N, C-alpha and C positions, 0 to 999 in steps of 0.2 A: 532483511538485509544483510547480503554477505559480502563479506570484503574479497581482495584477491585472491585468498588463500583459502576460501570458501569457508570462513567463520563467520559465525554472527555479530553482528554489530550491534552493542548494546546503544539506547537511547536518541535514535534517528529520528526524527517527527516523519512520520508519514500523513499527507493530507488526501482527504477525498472530498471529490466535488459533483455535485449533479444539482443542476438548474444555477438556484438562486440558494442553494442549502451548502454547507463544508463542515465538515469535521475532520480532529487531528488525533492520531495515537503517536504514540512511544514505542519504540520494538524494546523488545527484552533483551537477555543475556543471548539467546540462541538467534537474536537476529527477526525475529516471529512479530508480527503484529497481528490486531483484530479491529473488525467495525462489527458492532452488535447492531440488528434490529434493523437491517437493511432490505426490505419488504418490495419494494418496487422494481419491476423486471425492465430495468432501463442501462445504460451505459454509463459507467461511474468512472471518472479519471483520478487517478491517482500520481501525488509527485512527492517527490522530498523538497521543501519549500529550505530548507538550510544547505541544500547541495545542488549543483549543476547537473542536470540530467532531465532527459524526454519525460515527460509525462505520459503513462501509459492509460490507456481504455482498457475498462474491463467489463462484459457485459455481467448483468446481475439478473439472477432467476429467481422467482420465487418457491422457496423453500430448498434451496441448490448454496453449497459453499462455494466461492469462487475464490481461485489461489493467486493470487501475484508473487512474484518475486522481482526484487531488485539486485542485481549483481554488478560490482564493480568491473570494470573493463581490464585486461592484464595488458 
């Protein structure tokens, strides 16, 4: 999660969902977050529950890393 200046935002909650399962992570000082153990090759929906923004769909693939970046609009 990056602010308008491209700097990482600390402490932003990021939620991931698929089917009836969900989990939450919190960004670090660089604005990065991760979800470990996502083994299913499905489309996950990521959102920022404390901020107004559109959810982002990200396709997961077994054995692959998927990168998603949220950035504030200028």
